[in-house]
N, C-alpha and C positions, 0 to 999 in steps of 0.2 A: 027545507033547504036552508043552508047557512047564509048568514048575511055577508055581503061583501066586506072586505077589510081594507082600510086605508092606513098606511104606515108612513110616518113623516118624522123629520128631525125636529123635535120640540125645542132644541137649543138654538135653532136658526130662526130669526125674526121673520124672514121672508116665508119660510115654510109654515111657521105658526100662523101668520096672517092669511096665507093661502088656505089653511085648514079652517080658520074661522069663516071664511067665505063659503067653503064647501059645506061645512056643517049647517050654515044658515039655509042652504037649499036642500041638502040631502036628509038632514035631521037624523032620525033614528033608523033609517033604512040601511045604515052601514055601521060597522064597528070601527072605532078610531084607536090607533095604537101609536105610542111614541116609539121611534126606532131604537134599536139597540145601539150602543156606542160603536162607532165605526161604520155606521150606515152611510152610504154614499149618494143615495138618490131616493126620491119619492117612490113609493111602491103601492100597488093596488092589486088585491086578490079578489077576483070576481066570485059570484055566488056558486060557481061550479068548481072553484079552487084553482083556476088558472092564474098565474102570477105575472105581473107586468111591472116594469120600472121605467122611470124617466118619462120621456115624451110618450112612449107606448102606454104607460099607465094613465096619463092624462087623456089620451085618445080613447082608451077603453072605458074609463070612468065617464067621459063625456057622452059616450054611446049609451051606457047604462043609466046615466042621470043627465039627460039633455038639458034640464033646467039650469044646470050650472053655467051654460052658455048665455043665460040671460044677463050675466054681468057685462057681456059685450053687446048690449042692446043696440048700439049704434050700427052694428053690422047686420046685414040681412041674415035671417035664420040659418040658411044653408051654409054660411061661412063662419058660424060661431065656433064650431069645433076646431076648425083650422086656426081661428083666432086664439083660442085657448092654448093650443099647442105652440103658437108663435110667442105668446106671452111667457109661457114656461121656458122656451128657449132663450128669450131675451133676458129673463131673470137669471140665467146661468152665470154670466159675468158678475152680476151683483152678488150672487151667493158665493162666488169664489173670493171676492174682496172681503165679504163678511167673514168667511171661514179663515182668512189670513189674519184677521184682527180679533176675532171673538174665539176665545178658548173653548174647545168642546164642540164647536159647530163643524160638522163634516160635509155640509152641502157644498156641491160644486167641486169636490176633490175627486177628480176622475183620473 
């Protein structure tokens, strides 16, 4: 079975830091790819080949790798996936500001 694939905008500092956090927990159980120019959102392709983007990608990835929820240790375990999705949504406005001032960063351009 193929490894899940995580695709992110390596030109965006928010996305890059998010990937550092993910890699620290997931390690070599997934493949990591820098998105093509023009990518608009975080993407996750699960081991079966189903593709997800944005909040749905975070949701599916948190299902497949629940240990990434450990970053929200202050929350009860049953709320950590929802917390990850909320953090992703809150980061949206930050990504939009960055994309407006950082050439080449596509995050948040929807």
